[in-house]
Structure formats: structure tokens, C-alpha cells
DSSP file (Angstrom, degrees, kcal/mol; ACC not computed):
  #  RESIDUE AA STRUCTURE BP1 BP2  ACC     N-H-->O    O-->H-N    N-H-->O    O-->H-N    TCO  KAPPA ALPHA  PHI   PSI    X-CA   Y-CA   Z-CA
    1    1 A M              0   0    0      0, 0.0     2,-0.1     0, 0.0     0, 0.0   0.000 360.0 360.0 360.0 129.3   -6.8   -5.0  -16.5
    2    2 A D     >  -     0   0    0      1,-0.1     4,-2.0     4,-0.0     3,-0.5  -0.328 360.0-103.8 -82.5 167.2   -9.0   -5.8  -13.5
    3    3 A I  H  > S+     0   0    0      1,-0.2     4,-2.7     2,-0.2     5,-0.2   0.793 118.8  57.1 -62.3 -30.6   -8.1   -5.1   -9.9
    4    4 A E  H  > S+     0   0    0      2,-0.2     4,-2.1     1,-0.2    -1,-0.2   0.882 107.6  48.3 -71.4 -35.8   -7.3   -8.8   -9.1
    5    5 A E  H  > S+     0   0    0     -3,-0.5     4,-2.0     2,-0.2    -2,-0.2   0.900 111.9  49.7 -66.2 -39.8   -4.7   -8.8  -11.9
    6    6 A V  H  X S+     0   0    0     -4,-2.0     4,-2.6     1,-0.2    -2,-0.2   0.947 110.9  48.6 -62.1 -49.4   -3.2   -5.6  -10.7
    7    7 A A  H  X S+     0   0    0     -4,-2.7     4,-2.5     1,-0.2    -2,-0.2   0.884 109.6  53.2 -59.8 -39.2   -3.1   -7.0   -7.1
    8    8 A H  H  X S+     0   0    0     -4,-2.1     4,-2.2     2,-0.2    -1,-0.2   0.922 111.2  45.6 -64.8 -42.3   -1.4  -10.2   -8.3
    9    9 A I  H  X S+     0   0    0     -4,-2.0     4,-2.3     2,-0.2    -2,-0.2   0.936 112.9  50.7 -66.7 -44.3    1.3   -8.2  -10.2
   10   10 A V  H  X S+     0   0    0     -4,-2.6     4,-2.8     1,-0.2    -2,-0.2   0.914 109.4  50.2 -60.3 -44.2    1.9   -5.9   -7.2
   11   11 A I  H  X S+     0   0    0     -4,-2.5     4,-2.4     2,-0.2    -1,-0.2   0.928 110.0  50.6 -60.1 -45.5    2.2   -8.9   -4.8
   12   12 A G  H  X S+     0   0    0     -4,-2.2     4,-2.0     1,-0.2    -2,-0.2   0.920 110.8  49.8 -57.4 -44.7    4.8  -10.5   -7.2
   13   13 A C  H  X S+     0   0    0     -4,-2.3     4,-2.3     1,-0.2    -2,-0.2   0.890 109.3  51.5 -61.8 -42.6    6.7   -7.2   -7.2
   14   14 A A  H  X S+     0   0    0     -4,-2.8     4,-2.5     1,-0.2    -1,-0.2   0.901 109.3  49.2 -64.3 -38.9    6.7   -7.0   -3.4
   15   15 A I  H  X S+     0   0    0     -4,-2.4     4,-2.2     1,-0.2    -1,-0.2   0.868 109.7  53.3 -67.2 -34.1    8.1  -10.5   -3.1
   16   16 A E  H  X S+     0   0    0     -4,-2.0     4,-1.5    -5,-0.2    -2,-0.2   0.926 110.7  46.0 -63.2 -45.4   10.8   -9.6   -5.6
   17   17 A V  H  X S+     0   0    0     -4,-2.3     4,-2.7     1,-0.2     3,-0.4   0.951 115.0  46.7 -59.4 -49.4   11.8   -6.5   -3.5
   18   18 A H  H  X S+     0   0    0     -4,-2.5     4,-2.6     1,-0.3    -1,-0.2   0.852 106.0  58.3 -68.9 -34.6   11.7   -8.5   -0.3
   19   19 A R  H  < S+     0   0    0     -4,-2.2    -1,-0.3     1,-0.2    -2,-0.2   0.856 115.7  37.6 -58.2 -38.9   13.8  -11.3   -1.8
   20   20 A H  H  < S+     0   0    0     -4,-1.5    -2,-0.2    -3,-0.4    -1,-0.2   0.853 129.1  28.8 -81.8 -39.4   16.5   -8.8   -2.6
   21   21 A L  H  < S-     0   0    0     -4,-2.7    -3,-0.2    -5,-0.2    -2,-0.2   0.792  85.6-162.4 -98.4 -29.8   16.4   -6.6    0.4
   22   22 A G     <  -     0   0    0     -4,-2.6     3,-0.3    -5,-0.3     2,-0.1  -0.214  40.8 -43.8  73.3-171.7   15.1   -8.8    3.2
   23   23 A P  S    S+     0   0    0      0, 0.0    87,-0.2     0, 0.0    57,-0.0  -0.449 102.5  63.4 -85.7 162.8   13.7   -7.4    6.5
   24   24 A G        +     0   0    0      1,-0.3     2,-0.1    -2,-0.1    86,-0.1   0.317  69.6 109.6 109.6  -4.5   15.1   -4.5    8.5
   25   25 A L  S    S-     0   0    0     -3,-0.3    -1,-0.3    84,-0.2     2,-0.1  -0.419  71.9 -89.0 -94.4 175.1   14.9   -1.4    6.4
   26   26 A L    >>  -     0   0    0     -2,-0.1     4,-1.6     1,-0.1     3,-0.6  -0.439  34.4-114.5 -77.7 156.0   12.7    1.7    6.6
   27   27 A E  H 3> S+     0   0    0      1,-0.2     4,-2.6     2,-0.2     5,-0.2   0.885 114.5  60.8 -52.7 -41.3    9.3    1.8    5.0
   28   28 A S  H 3> S+     0   0    0      1,-0.2     4,-2.1     2,-0.2    -1,-0.2   0.849 102.0  51.7 -62.4 -35.2   10.5    4.5    2.7
   29   29 A A  H <> S+     0   0    0     -3,-0.6     4,-2.1     2,-0.2    -1,-0.2   0.938 112.9  44.3 -63.7 -48.1   13.1    2.3    1.2
   30   30 A Y  H  X S+     0   0    0     -4,-1.6     4,-3.1     1,-0.2     5,-0.2   0.903 110.9  54.9 -63.2 -40.5   10.7   -0.5    0.5
   31   31 A Q  H  X S+     0   0    0     -4,-2.6     4,-2.3     2,-0.2    -1,-0.2   0.921 110.0  45.2 -62.2 -45.4    8.2    1.9   -0.9
   32   32 A K  H  X S+     0   0    0     -4,-2.1     4,-2.1     2,-0.2    -1,-0.2   0.919 115.3  47.8 -65.0 -44.0   10.6    3.4   -3.4
   33   33 A C  H  X S+     0   0    0     -4,-2.1     4,-2.2     2,-0.2    -2,-0.2   0.895 112.5  48.8 -66.8 -40.4   11.8   -0.1   -4.5
   34   34 A L  H  X S+     0   0    0     -4,-3.1     4,-2.6     2,-0.2     5,-0.2   0.895 109.3  51.8 -67.1 -39.4    8.3   -1.4   -4.8
   35   35 A A  H  X S+     0   0    0     -4,-2.3     4,-2.4    -5,-0.2    -2,-0.2   0.899 109.3  51.8 -63.9 -38.4    7.2    1.6   -6.9
   36   36 A Y  H  X S+     0   0    0     -4,-2.1     4,-2.7     2,-0.2    -2,-0.2   0.950 112.1  45.3 -59.4 -50.4   10.2    0.9   -9.2
   37   37 A E  H  X S+     0   0    0     -4,-2.2     4,-1.4     1,-0.2    -2,-0.2   0.898 113.3  49.4 -64.5 -39.3    9.3   -2.7   -9.6
   38   38 A I  H  <>S+     0   0    0     -4,-2.6     5,-1.9     2,-0.2    -1,-0.2   0.912 113.3  47.2 -67.8 -40.3    5.6   -1.9  -10.2
   39   39 A N  H ><5S+     0   0    0     -4,-2.4     3,-1.8     1,-0.2    -2,-0.2   0.915 109.6  53.3 -60.9 -43.9    6.5    0.7  -12.8
   40   40 A K  H 3<5S+     0   0    0     -4,-2.7    -1,-0.2     1,-0.3    -2,-0.2   0.776 102.1  59.8 -64.4 -27.8    8.9   -1.7  -14.4
   41   41 A A  T 3<5S-     0   0    0     -4,-1.4    -1,-0.3    -5,-0.2    -2,-0.2   0.511 124.5-104.4 -80.1  -3.6    6.0   -4.2  -14.7
   42   42 A G  T < 5S+     0   0    0     -3,-1.8     2,-0.3     1,-0.3    -3,-0.2   0.611  77.8 130.6  94.1  13.4    4.1   -1.6  -16.8
   43   43 A L      < -     0   0    0     -5,-1.9     2,-0.6   -37,-0.0    -1,-0.3  -0.726  61.2-115.6 -99.3 150.8    1.6   -0.3  -14.1
   44   44 A Y        -     0   0    0     -2,-0.3    27,-3.6     2,-0.0     2,-0.4  -0.760  37.6-173.3 -84.8 121.8    0.9    3.2  -13.3
   45   45 A V  E     -A   70   0A   0     -2,-0.6     2,-0.4    25,-0.2    25,-0.2  -0.964  13.6-164.2-123.4 135.1    2.0    4.0   -9.7
   46   46 A Q  E     -A   69   0A   0     23,-2.4    23,-1.9    -2,-0.4     2,-0.4  -0.937  15.7-152.4-114.7 138.1    1.4    7.2   -7.6
   47   47 A E  E     -A   68   0A   0     -2,-0.4    21,-0.2    21,-0.2    20,-0.2  -0.908  63.5  -0.2-117.9 145.1    3.4    7.6   -4.5
   48   48 A E  E    S-     0   0A   0     19,-2.4     2,-0.5    -2,-0.4    19,-0.2   0.914  75.3-168.8  50.8  57.9    2.6    9.5   -1.3
   49   49 A I  E     -A   66   0A   0     17,-1.8    17,-3.1    -3,-0.2     2,-0.4  -0.646  17.6-132.5 -79.5 125.2   -0.8   10.9   -2.4
   50   50 A L  E     -A   65   0A   0     -2,-0.5    15,-0.2    15,-0.2    12,-0.1  -0.629  19.7-158.5 -76.6 133.0   -2.1   13.5   -0.1
   51   51 A L  E     -A   64   0A   0     13,-2.9    13,-1.8    -2,-0.4    12,-0.3  -0.954   6.7-148.1-120.7 114.3   -5.8   12.8    0.8
   52   52 A P  E     -     0   0A   0      0, 0.0     2,-0.4     0, 0.0     9,-0.2  -0.330   7.8-155.6 -76.2 162.0   -7.9   15.7    2.0
   53   53 A L  E     -A   60   0A   0      7,-2.0     7,-3.5    -2,-0.1     2,-0.6  -0.999   5.2-149.5-141.0 137.4  -10.7   15.4    4.5
   54   54 A R  E     -A   59   0A   0     -2,-0.4     2,-0.5     5,-0.2     5,-0.2  -0.931  13.8-177.2-110.9 123.7  -13.7   17.6    5.0
   55   55 A Y  E >   -A   58   0A   0      3,-2.4     3,-2.9    -2,-0.6     2,-0.3  -0.956  59.9 -59.3-121.9 113.2  -15.1   17.9    8.5
   56   56 A K  T 3  S-     0   0    0     -2,-0.5    -2,-0.0     1,-0.3     0, 0.0  -0.327 121.9 -13.3  54.9-114.0  -18.2   20.0    8.9
   57   57 A E  T 3  S+     0   0    0     -2,-0.3     2,-0.3    -3,-0.1    -1,-0.3   0.453 121.6  84.1 -98.2   1.7  -17.2   23.4    7.7
   58   58 A I  E <   -A   55   0A   0     -3,-2.9    -3,-2.4     2,-0.0     2,-0.5  -0.802  62.3-147.3-110.3 147.2  -13.4   22.9    7.7
   59   59 A D  E     -A   54   0A   0     -2,-0.3     2,-0.8    -5,-0.2    -5,-0.2  -0.954   2.2-159.9-111.0 125.9  -11.1   21.3    5.0
   60   60 A L  E >   -A   53   0A   0     -7,-3.5    -7,-2.0    -2,-0.5     3,-1.1  -0.865   8.4-172.8-101.7  97.1   -8.0   19.4    6.1
   61   61 A D  E 3  S+     0   0A   0     -2,-0.8     3,-0.2     1,-0.3    -1,-0.1   0.767  83.0  32.4 -67.0 -24.8   -5.9   19.5    2.9
   62   62 A R  E 3  S+     0   0A   0      1,-0.1    -1,-0.3    -3,-0.1     3,-0.0  -0.254  74.2 133.3-123.0  46.6   -3.3   17.1    4.3
   63   63 A A  E <  S+     0   0A   0     -3,-1.1     2,-0.3   -12,-0.3    -1,-0.1   0.898  75.0  10.9 -66.6 -41.0   -5.3   14.9    6.5
   64   64 A Y  E     -A   51   0A   0    -13,-1.8   -13,-2.9    -4,-0.2     2,-0.4  -0.914  58.3-146.5-137.0 161.0   -3.8   11.6    5.2
   65   65 A R  E     -A   50   0A   0     -2,-0.3     2,-0.4   -15,-0.2   -15,-0.2  -0.938  14.7-152.8-130.4 110.7   -1.0   10.3    3.1
   66   66 A I  E     -A   49   0A   0    -17,-3.1   -17,-1.8    -2,-0.4   -18,-0.2  -0.674   9.4-144.7 -82.5 130.9   -1.5    7.2    1.0
   67   67 A D  E    S-     0   0A   0     -2,-0.4   -19,-2.4     1,-0.2     2,-0.3   0.969  73.4  -7.9 -58.0 -58.2    1.7    5.2    0.3
   68   68 A L  E     -AB  47  76A   0      8,-1.6     8,-2.5   -21,-0.2     2,-0.4  -0.999  50.4-167.1-144.8 142.2    0.9    4.0   -3.2
   69   69 A I  E     -AB  46  75A   0    -23,-1.9   -23,-2.4    -2,-0.3     2,-0.5  -0.994  18.9-157.5-125.8 125.2   -2.1    3.9   -5.5
   70   70 A I  E >> S-AB  45  74A   0      4,-3.1     3,-2.5    -2,-0.4     4,-1.8  -0.881  70.7 -15.4-110.8 130.8   -1.6    1.6   -8.5
   71   71 A E  T 34 S-     0   0    0    -27,-3.6    -1,-0.2    -2,-0.5   -26,-0.1   0.722 114.0 -76.9  53.4  23.4   -3.6    2.0  -11.7
   72   72 A G  T 34 S+     0   0    0    -28,-0.3    -1,-0.3     2,-0.2     3,-0.1   0.615 128.4  68.4  68.8  10.6   -6.0    4.3   -9.8
   73   73 A K  T <4 S+     0   0    0     -3,-2.5    30,-0.7     1,-0.2     2,-0.5   0.531  80.8  64.3-139.3  -9.9   -7.7    1.4   -8.1
   74   74 A L  E  <  -Bc  70 103A   0     -4,-1.8    -4,-3.1    28,-0.1     2,-0.4  -0.979  59.6-155.9-126.0 127.9   -5.4   -0.4   -5.7
   75   75 A I  E     -Bc  69 104A   0     28,-1.6    30,-2.9    -2,-0.5     2,-0.5  -0.820   5.7-164.7-103.1 134.7   -4.1    1.1   -2.6
   76   76 A V  E     -Bc  68 105A   0     -8,-2.5    -8,-1.6    -2,-0.4     2,-0.5  -0.976   1.5-168.2-119.9 129.2   -0.9   -0.3   -0.9
   77   77 A E  E     - c   0 106A   0     28,-2.8    30,-2.8    -2,-0.5     2,-0.4  -0.974  12.6-150.6-117.2 122.4    0.0    0.7    2.6
   78   78 A N  E     + c   0 107A   0     -2,-0.5     2,-0.3    28,-0.2    30,-0.2  -0.764  18.0 174.9 -96.4 134.8    3.6   -0.2    3.7
   79   79 A K  E     - c   0 108A   0     28,-2.8    30,-3.0    -2,-0.4    31,-0.4  -0.972  26.0-163.8-135.0 152.7    4.6   -1.1    7.3
   80   80 A T        +     0   0    0     -2,-0.3     2,-0.3    28,-0.2   -53,-0.1  -0.702  48.0 131.3-131.5  79.8    7.7   -2.3    9.1
   81   81 A V        -     0   0    0     -2,-0.2    29,-0.2     1,-0.1     3,-0.2  -0.863  68.2-113.4-127.9 162.3    6.2   -3.4   12.4
   82   82 A E  S    S+     0   0    0     -2,-0.3     2,-0.3     1,-0.2    -1,-0.1   0.930 101.0   1.2 -58.9 -45.2    6.5   -6.6   14.6
   83   83 A T  S    S-     0   0    0     -3,-0.0    -1,-0.2    34,-0.0     2,-0.2  -0.996  75.1-117.0-149.0 136.0    2.8   -7.5   13.9
   84   84 A L        -     0   0    0     -2,-0.3     2,-0.2    -3,-0.2    24,-0.0  -0.514  39.9-165.6 -67.7 139.5    0.0   -6.0   11.9
   85   85 A T    >>  -     0   0    0     -2,-0.2     4,-1.6     1,-0.0     3,-0.5  -0.726  37.8 -96.3-122.3 173.5   -2.9   -4.9   14.1
   86   86 A D  H 3> S+     0   0    0     -2,-0.2     4,-2.7     1,-0.2     5,-0.2   0.782 121.5  62.5 -59.3 -29.2   -6.5   -3.9   13.7
   87   87 A V  H 3> S+     0   0    0      2,-0.2     4,-2.4     1,-0.2    -1,-0.2   0.897 101.7  50.8 -64.2 -41.4   -5.4   -0.3   13.7
   88   88 A H  H <> S+     0   0    0     -3,-0.5     4,-2.0     2,-0.2    -2,-0.2   0.942 112.3  46.3 -60.0 -49.8   -3.3   -0.9   10.5
   89   89 A I  H  X S+     0   0    0     -4,-1.6     4,-2.6     1,-0.2    -2,-0.2   0.919 110.7  52.7 -63.1 -43.3   -6.3   -2.5    8.8
   90   90 A A  H  X S+     0   0    0     -4,-2.7     4,-2.1     1,-0.2    -1,-0.2   0.906 107.1  52.7 -58.1 -40.9   -8.6    0.3   10.0
   91   91 A Q  H  X S+     0   0    0     -4,-2.4     4,-1.8     1,-0.2    -1,-0.2   0.936 111.7  45.7 -63.3 -43.0   -6.2    2.9    8.5
   92   92 A L  H  X S+     0   0    0     -4,-2.0     4,-2.2     1,-0.2    -1,-0.2   0.884 111.3  52.4 -66.1 -39.4   -6.3    1.1    5.1
   93   93 A L  H  X S+     0   0    0     -4,-2.6     4,-2.6     1,-0.2    -1,-0.2   0.863 107.4  52.3 -64.0 -34.9  -10.1    0.8    5.3
   94   94 A T  H  X S+     0   0    0     -4,-2.1     4,-2.2     2,-0.2    -1,-0.2   0.878 108.2  50.9 -68.1 -38.4  -10.4    4.5    5.9
   95   95 A Y  H  X S+     0   0    0     -4,-1.8     4,-1.3     2,-0.2     6,-0.3   0.897 110.0  50.3 -61.1 -42.3   -8.2    5.2    2.9
   96   96 A L  H  X>S+     0   0    0     -4,-2.2     5,-1.8     1,-0.2     4,-1.0   0.934 111.7  47.7 -63.4 -46.3  -10.5    2.9    0.8
   97   97 A K  H  <5S+     0   0    0     -4,-2.6     3,-0.4     1,-0.2    -2,-0.2   0.899 111.9  48.7 -61.8 -41.3  -13.6    4.7    2.0
   98   98 A L  H  <5S+     0   0    0     -4,-2.2    -1,-0.2     1,-0.2    -2,-0.2   0.764 118.9  38.8 -70.1 -23.7  -12.2    8.1    1.3
   99   99 A T  H  <5S-     0   0    0     -4,-1.3    -1,-0.2    -3,-0.3    -2,-0.2   0.473 104.2-122.7-106.7  -5.7  -11.1    7.2   -2.2
  100  100 A D  T  <5 +     0   0    0     -4,-1.0     2,-0.2    -3,-0.4    -3,-0.2   0.792  64.7 142.4  62.6  28.6  -14.0    5.0   -3.2
  101  101 A N      < -     0   0    0     -5,-1.8    -1,-0.2    -6,-0.3    -2,-0.1  -0.644  43.1-154.9 -95.9 161.8  -11.6    2.1   -3.9
  102  102 A K        +     0   0    0    -29,-0.5    21,-2.5    -2,-0.2     2,-0.4   0.648  68.0  46.2-111.7 -21.3  -12.5   -1.4   -3.1
  103  103 A L  E     +cD  74 122A   0    -30,-0.7   -28,-1.6    19,-0.2     2,-0.3  -0.984  53.8 172.3-135.5 137.4   -9.2   -3.3   -2.5
  104  104 A G  E     -cD  75 121A   0     17,-2.2    17,-3.3    -2,-0.4     2,-0.4  -0.972  21.3-140.6-137.1 154.7   -6.0   -2.6   -0.6
  105  105 A L  E     -cD  76 120A   0    -30,-2.9   -28,-2.8    -2,-0.3     2,-0.6  -0.968   8.4-159.6-115.3 130.1   -2.9   -4.4    0.3
  106  106 A L  E     -cD  77 119A   0     13,-2.7    13,-2.8    -2,-0.4     2,-0.5  -0.955  14.8-167.2-109.4 115.8   -1.3   -4.1    3.7
  107  107 A I  E     -cD  78 118A   0    -30,-2.8   -28,-2.8    -2,-0.6     2,-0.8  -0.912  13.7-164.0-114.2 123.4    2.3   -5.1    3.5
  108  108 A N  E     -c   79   0A   0      9,-2.7   -28,-0.2    -2,-0.5     9,-0.1  -0.884   5.9-175.9-103.1 106.9    4.5   -5.7    6.5
  109  109 A W        +     0   0    0    -30,-3.0     2,-1.8    -2,-0.8   -29,-0.2   0.603  63.1  89.4 -79.8 -10.2    8.1   -5.8    5.3
  110  110 A K  S    S+     0   0    0    -31,-0.4     2,-0.3   -29,-0.2    -1,-0.2  -0.494  71.1  97.6 -89.2  69.6    9.5   -6.6    8.8
  111  111 A S  S    S-     0   0    0     -2,-1.8     3,-0.2     1,-0.1     6,-0.0  -0.990  74.8-130.2-151.9 151.7    9.3  -10.3    8.3
  112  112 A K  S    S+     0   0    0     -2,-0.3     2,-0.5     1,-0.3    -1,-0.1   0.898 105.8  31.5 -71.3 -39.5   11.5  -13.2    7.2
  113  113 A I        -     0   0    0      1,-0.1     3,-0.3    -3,-0.1    -1,-0.3  -0.984  69.5-163.0-118.4 122.0    9.0  -14.4    4.7
  114  114 A L  S >  S+     0   0    0     -2,-0.5     3,-2.7     1,-0.2    -6,-0.2   0.818  74.9  80.7 -77.5 -30.8    6.9  -11.8    3.0
  115  115 A K  G >  S+     0   0    0      1,-0.3     3,-0.8     2,-0.2    -1,-0.2   0.843  96.6  42.3 -48.2 -47.4    4.2  -14.1    1.7
  116  116 A G  G 3  S+     0   0    0     -3,-0.3    -1,-0.3     1,-0.2    -2,-0.1   0.440 107.3  63.8 -80.4   0.2    2.3  -14.4    5.0
  117  117 A N  G <  S+     0   0    0     -3,-2.7    -9,-2.7    -4,-0.1     2,-0.5  -0.027  76.7  93.3-118.8  28.6    2.6  -10.8    5.8
  118  118 A I  E <   -D  107   0A   0     -3,-0.8     2,-0.5   -11,-0.2   -11,-0.2  -0.990  58.5-164.9-115.4 118.7    0.6   -9.3    2.9
  119  119 A K  E     -D  106   0A   0    -13,-2.8   -13,-2.7    -2,-0.5     2,-0.4  -0.923  13.5-141.0-110.4 128.2   -3.0   -8.7    3.9
  120  120 A R  E     -D  105   0A   0     -2,-0.5     2,-0.5   -15,-0.2   -15,-0.2  -0.717  16.9-163.8 -79.1 129.0   -5.8   -8.1    1.4
  121  121 A V  E     -D  104   0A   0    -17,-3.3   -17,-2.2    -2,-0.4     2,-0.5  -0.973   5.4-168.4-117.9 122.2   -8.3   -5.5    2.8
  122  122 A I  E      D  103   0A   0     -2,-0.5   -19,-0.2   -19,-0.2   -20,-0.1  -0.912 360.0 360.0-114.6 132.9  -11.6   -5.4    1.0
  123  123 A L              0   0    0    -21,-2.5   -20,-0.1    -2,-0.5    -1,-0.1   0.459 360.0 360.0 -87.3 360.0  -14.1   -2.6    1.5
């Protein structure tokens, strides 16, 4: 399955979760429900992946935490904010660079309609 097919399935799963839960919950609730739906759709999902960082001579074992990685190729970052900003996009771009992945989805669950609040971020 290519990355575009994976992204399409994940977006469908996110819309399903949002349809049932609506806005107003914590990121962690949406993340668990999304992981459930993705798993149910037959995709392999990893949650809360610790991402190390090497800076000069030091290793930071827990520098970052990626919300979800699907099929080892798509990163999903969950937010519950009024508006997505450039900082959120930069965070996801950093995750993509550090993992050698090319595509990520930035999902803002704090919206009445989720469709317009899913941003594709391409490295």
C-alpha cells in the first residue's frame, strides 16, 4: 500500500472519530480513538513513539514524542487548538526530517467540521 492510500484511510478514520465525538475533548482521547479506528481498518499503528536526538556529543533519548506513525511511513500529529500555526507545521516537519518520512498529517480536533482542519505536510 502506498503512502497516499494510507493517508486516505487515516483521514477517513479521523473523520469517523470526529463524527462520533465532536470537538472539545483532550488530544489523548482523540489519539486513542483514532489509533483504534486505524487498527480496525487493518493498518499497523504505533503510538507515542519516543524520538531521540543527537546534538554534538550528547544524546537526548526522549527529545520528542510522535503521536502516531502508521505503517512506518505516515506521521500523524494531533492538536486541539483554536488555530493551527506555523509552529505546529514546523514541529511536524521536524518529525519528518528526523525519521526520514515524507508525509505527515496535522489534525486539529477542535473544530466543528474536521475536513478543513487536516493539513498535509510534505517534506
